[in-house]
MDAnalysis code that builds the backbone (N, CA, C; Angstrom):
import MDAnalysis as mda
import numpy as np

u = mda.Universe.empty(306, n_residues=102, atom_resindex=np.repeat(np.arange(102), 3), trajectory=True)
u.add_TopologyAttr("name", ["N", "CA", "C"] * 102)
u.add_TopologyAttr("resid", np.arange(1, 103))
u.add_TopologyAttr("resname", ["MET", "GLN", "ARG", "ILE", "SER", "ILE", "ARG", "ARG", "LEU", "GLY", "PHE", "ALA", "VAL", "GLY", "ALA", "THR", "ALA", "ALA", "LEU", "LEU", "TYR", "LEU", "GLY", "CYS", "VAL", "LEU", "VAL", "MET", "LEU", "VAL", "SER", "PRO", "LYS", "ALA", "ALA", "VAL", "VAL", "ARG", "PHE", "PHE", "ASN", "SER", "VAL", "LEU", "HIS", "GLY", "TRP", "ASP", "VAL", "GLU", "PRO", "ILE", "MET", "ARG", "TRP", "GLU", "MET", "PRO", "TRP", "TRP", "GLU", "ALA", "ALA", "LEU", "GLY", "THR", "ILE", "GLU", "ILE", "ALA", "LEU", "LEU", "GLY", "TRP", "LEU", "VAL", "GLY", "ALA", "LEU", "LEU", "ALA", "ALA", "PHE", "TYR", "ASN", "LEU", "GLY", "SER", "GLY", "ALA", "PRO", "ALA", "ARG", "PRO", "GLY", "THR", "ASP", "PRO", "ARG", "GLN", "GLU", "GLY"])
u.atoms.positions = np.array([
    [4.830, -18.026, 76.684],
    [4.392, -18.792, 75.644],
    [3.887, -20.399, 75.928],
    [3.247, -20.870, 74.999],
    [2.616, -22.110, 75.293],
    [3.607, -23.092, 74.522],
    [3.368, -24.284, 74.857],
    [4.095, -25.437, 74.168],
    [3.418, -25.976, 73.056],
    [4.038, -26.640, 72.337],
    [3.358, -27.342, 71.032],
    [3.471, -28.841, 71.384],
    [2.468, -29.531, 71.296],
    [2.479, -30.894, 71.393],
    [3.187, -31.505, 70.461],
    [4.266, -32.390, 70.651],
    [5.139, -33.052, 69.889],
    [4.362, -33.889, 68.932],
    [3.542, -34.864, 69.559],
    [2.756, -35.887, 68.808],
    [1.824, -35.126, 67.884],
    [1.091, -34.247, 68.289],
    [0.030, -33.547, 67.445],
    [0.641, -32.957, 66.191],
    [1.801, -32.225, 66.430],
    [2.442, -31.427, 65.208],
    [3.131, -32.551, 64.412],
    [3.733, -33.450, 64.802],
    [4.480, -34.679, 64.173],
    [3.139, -35.347, 63.235],
    [1.918, -35.570, 63.759],
    [0.844, -36.206, 63.020],
    [0.415, -35.330, 62.176],
    [0.208, -34.061, 62.313],
    [-0.153, -32.994, 61.381],
    [0.696, -32.790, 60.088],
    [2.092, -32.990, 60.402],
    [2.915, -32.744, 59.312],
    [3.205, -34.050, 58.568],
    [3.044, -35.259, 59.231],
    [3.087, -36.434, 58.519],
    [1.778, -36.636, 57.668],
    [0.847, -36.355, 58.238],
    [-0.642, -36.516, 57.416],
    [-0.658, -35.823, 56.143],
    [-0.167, -34.432, 56.328],
    [-0.052, -33.544, 55.389],
    [0.806, -34.118, 54.119],
    [2.149, -34.426, 54.575],
    [3.011, -34.939, 53.803],
    [2.420, -36.214, 53.088],
    [1.784, -36.975, 53.620],
    [1.184, -38.307, 53.175],
    [0.258, -37.830, 52.020],
    [-0.631, -36.978, 52.246],
    [-1.835, -36.310, 51.453],
    [-1.112, -35.697, 50.041],
    [0.056, -34.968, 50.411],
    [0.678, -34.487, 49.086],
    [1.388, -35.485, 48.370],
    [1.840, -36.506, 48.808],
    [2.308, -37.595, 48.197],
    [1.421, -38.456, 47.423],
    [0.170, -38.727, 47.934],
    [-0.729, -39.211, 47.309],
    [-1.296, -38.422, 46.190],
    [-1.429, -37.000, 46.457],
    [-1.971, -36.198, 45.256],
    [-0.832, -36.423, 44.351],
    [0.456, -36.332, 44.397],
    [1.388, -36.515, 43.573],
    [1.298, -38.029, 42.472],
    [0.781, -38.874, 43.215],
    [0.487, -40.040, 42.850],
    [-0.560, -39.833, 41.836],
    [-1.474, -39.392, 42.384],
    [-2.865, -39.116, 41.531],
    [-2.626, -38.400, 40.170],
    [-1.782, -37.454, 40.358],
    [-1.491, -36.507, 39.141],
    [-0.833, -37.447, 38.242],
    [0.080, -38.069, 38.705],
    [0.819, -38.981, 37.468],
    [-0.046, -40.079, 37.107],
    [-1.073, -40.543, 37.761],
    [-1.854, -41.571, 37.029],
    [-2.963, -41.117, 36.178],
    [-3.306, -39.815, 36.260],
    [-4.546, -39.309, 35.491],
    [-4.147, -38.312, 34.436],
    [-2.858, -37.903, 34.388],
    [-2.372, -36.899, 33.559],
    [-1.481, -37.422, 32.529],
    [-1.422, -36.837, 31.411],
    [-0.655, -37.285, 30.254],
    [0.763, -37.148, 30.677],
    [1.697, -37.908, 30.350],
    [3.186, -37.655, 30.576],
    [3.726, -36.322, 30.274],
    [3.512, -35.756, 29.256],
    [3.966, -34.584, 28.967],
    [3.394, -33.248, 29.897],
    [2.229, -33.519, 30.401],
    [1.726, -32.529, 31.155],
    [2.373, -32.675, 32.758],
    [2.568, -33.909, 33.108],
    [3.184, -34.184, 34.263],
    [4.585, -33.704, 34.293],
    [5.279, -33.954, 33.271],
    [6.689, -33.371, 33.163],
    [6.666, -31.810, 33.196],
    [5.846, -31.154, 32.426],
    [5.800, -29.907, 32.535],
    [5.302, -28.982, 33.814],
    [4.478, -29.908, 34.477],
    [4.011, -29.401, 35.673],
    [5.165, -29.398, 36.829],
    [5.889, -30.580, 36.697],
    [6.916, -30.660, 37.681],
    [8.266, -30.017, 37.602],
    [8.402, -29.655, 36.209],
    [9.569, -28.788, 35.838],
    [9.088, -27.322, 36.269],
    [7.796, -26.859, 35.944],
    [7.643, -25.751, 36.603],
    [7.850, -25.379, 38.130],
    [7.122, -26.574, 38.697],
    [7.432, -26.463, 40.222],
    [8.695, -26.248, 40.718],
    [9.708, -27.185, 39.946],
    [11.058, -27.208, 40.424],
    [11.888, -26.118, 39.547],
    [11.398, -24.918, 39.213],
    [12.123, -23.856, 38.611],
    [12.958, -24.301, 37.340],
    [12.224, -25.142, 36.426],
    [12.863, -25.583, 35.200],
    [13.932, -26.813, 35.287],
    [13.900, -27.285, 36.483],
    [14.739, -28.399, 36.586],
    [14.152, -29.584, 35.841],
    [14.843, -30.055, 34.796],
    [14.207, -31.317, 33.924],
    [14.119, -32.467, 34.850],
    [12.937, -32.737, 35.152],
    [12.732, -34.041, 35.879],
    [12.424, -35.202, 34.883],
    [12.237, -35.031, 33.748],
    [11.890, -36.175, 32.858],
    [12.672, -37.432, 33.039],
    [14.179, -37.306, 32.844],
    [14.981, -38.486, 33.111],
    [14.850, -39.074, 34.280],
    [14.457, -38.640, 35.433],
    [14.492, -39.401, 36.549],
    [13.037, -39.779, 37.117],
    [12.018, -39.525, 36.393],
    [10.810, -39.894, 36.600],
    [10.505, -41.512, 36.159],
    [9.721, -42.209, 37.202],
    [9.497, -43.418, 36.717],
    [7.880, -43.398, 36.535],
    [7.587, -44.384, 35.507],
    [6.269, -44.048, 35.083],
    [5.304, -45.558, 35.507],
    [6.046, -46.479, 35.529],
    [5.601, -47.852, 35.851],
    [5.891, -48.163, 37.558],
    [5.011, -47.956, 38.105],
    [5.374, -48.338, 39.800],
    [4.175, -48.948, 40.198],
    [4.464, -50.225, 41.177],
    [3.588, -51.132, 41.430],
    [2.815, -50.311, 42.492],
    [1.627, -50.761, 42.911],
    [0.805, -50.171, 43.800],
    [1.464, -50.202, 45.092],
    [2.046, -51.420, 45.549],
    [2.639, -51.561, 46.752],
    [3.842, -50.662, 47.016],
    [4.664, -50.236, 45.908],
    [5.757, -49.150, 46.045],
    [5.235, -47.845, 46.400],
    [3.835, -47.425, 45.844],
    [3.203, -46.418, 46.038],
    [2.586, -46.241, 47.694],
    [2.230, -47.346, 47.985],
    [1.734, -47.498, 49.345],
    [2.842, -47.482, 50.317],
    [3.931, -48.132, 50.112],
    [5.275, -47.892, 50.882],
    [5.825, -46.473, 51.026],
    [5.672, -46.051, 49.775],
    [6.241, -44.514, 49.674],
    [5.420, -43.680, 50.565],
    [4.136, -43.800, 50.641],
    [2.912, -42.975, 51.440],
    [3.535, -43.228, 52.907],
    [3.648, -44.401, 53.201],
    [3.868, -44.596, 54.556],
    [5.263, -44.309, 54.977],
    [6.333, -44.142, 54.186],
    [7.681, -43.626, 54.444],
    [7.662, -42.176, 54.559],
    [6.875, -41.643, 53.664],
    [6.859, -40.132, 53.758],
    [5.963, -39.505, 55.029],
    [5.047, -40.314, 55.212],
    [4.232, -39.942, 56.668],
    [5.063, -40.241, 57.892],
    [5.901, -41.130, 57.897],
    [6.891, -41.377, 58.986],
    [7.840, -40.281, 58.956],
    [8.452, -39.837, 57.757],
    [9.519, -38.895, 57.680],
    [8.881, -37.532, 58.150],
    [7.397, -37.230, 57.833],
    [6.920, -36.066, 57.968],
    [6.546, -36.140, 59.546],
    [6.140, -37.072, 60.267],
    [6.049, -37.109, 61.640],
    [7.190, -36.718, 62.417],
    [8.444, -37.164, 61.722],
    [9.599, -37.009, 62.372],
    [10.044, -35.541, 62.383],
    [9.720, -35.013, 61.275],
    [10.070, -33.534, 61.165],
    [9.287, -32.817, 61.912],
    [7.726, -33.086, 61.903],
    [6.967, -32.247, 62.691],
    [7.390, -32.337, 64.270],
    [7.619, -33.464, 64.677],
    [8.085, -33.779, 66.127],
    [9.275, -32.895, 66.394],
    [10.428, -32.810, 65.501],
    [11.503, -32.277, 65.892],
    [11.082, -30.860, 65.908],
    [10.200, -30.346, 65.069],
    [10.205, -28.898, 65.023],
    [9.451, -28.409, 66.252],
    [8.516, -29.264, 66.875],
    [7.632, -28.952, 68.155],
    [8.745, -29.072, 69.465],
    [9.816, -29.977, 69.185],
    [10.706, -30.047, 70.254],
    [11.494, -29.064, 70.227],
    [12.124, -28.685, 69.304],
    [12.898, -27.534, 69.340],
    [12.276, -26.267, 69.514],
    [11.083, -25.968, 69.079],
    [10.205, -24.724, 69.506],
    [10.095, -24.902, 70.818],
    [9.822, -26.039, 71.467],
    [9.546, -26.155, 72.968],
    [10.808, -25.636, 73.782],
    [11.854, -26.344, 73.316],
    [13.070, -26.176, 73.896],
    [13.603, -24.608, 73.817],
    [13.181, -24.034, 72.870],
    [13.707, -22.509, 72.812],
    [12.609, -21.498, 73.312],
    [11.411, -22.053, 73.492],
    [10.323, -21.219, 74.111],
    [10.563, -20.842, 75.479],
    [11.232, -21.694, 76.359],
    [11.317, -21.437, 77.618],
    [10.087, -21.720, 78.539],
    [9.068, -22.259, 77.881],
    [7.641, -22.750, 78.505],
    [7.878, -23.836, 79.299],
    [7.169, -24.035, 80.553],
    [7.443, -25.174, 81.381],
    [6.852, -26.371, 80.816],
    [7.379, -27.519, 81.311],
    [6.937, -28.679, 80.767],
    [5.396, -29.126, 80.939],
    [5.020, -28.703, 81.914],
    [3.516, -28.912, 82.214],
    [2.987, -27.846, 83.005],
    [1.549, -27.423, 82.578],
    [0.973, -26.341, 83.277],
    [1.160, -26.182, 84.866],
    [1.633, -25.164, 85.327],
    [1.502, -25.187, 86.930],
    [3.001, -25.614, 87.408],
    [3.990, -25.783, 86.531],
    [5.287, -26.361, 87.117],
    [6.363, -25.415, 86.904],
    [5.809, -23.982, 86.320],
    [6.824, -23.149, 86.275],
    [7.469, -22.416, 87.584],
    [8.650, -22.747, 87.912],
    [9.070, -21.951, 89.254],
    [9.223, -20.613, 89.217],
    [9.195, -19.915, 88.081],
    [9.095, -18.406, 88.020],
    [7.752, -17.943, 88.672],
    [6.562, -18.754, 88.799],
    [5.245, -18.330, 89.046],
    [5.090, -18.646, 90.708],
    [6.179, -18.944, 91.322],
    [5.811, -19.247, 92.755],
    [5.414, -17.940, 93.474],
    [4.866, -18.088, 94.542],
    [4.464, -16.863, 95.206],
    [3.134, -16.680, 95.838],
])
């Protein structure tokens, strides 16, 4: 089995999470309130999100949220890669597998 790069998977998951967050921000900016509530209610299987939604958010909070989500996504991706590598039994570096001596 091959090893997964912890930094690369962390970056990929973090960047994807940040793009999804920005997509959410964009949907909330350009869509009518009723459509946004209906969309997120359907995504969350009918859970009513209207009481917890904030409509007035400063740009800096959206930017900070994007950074926070990217960092959390990086952490999730890095942990996934680390646990995968731990369970795969693959050598740490190519050519260092003691089972291939001979």
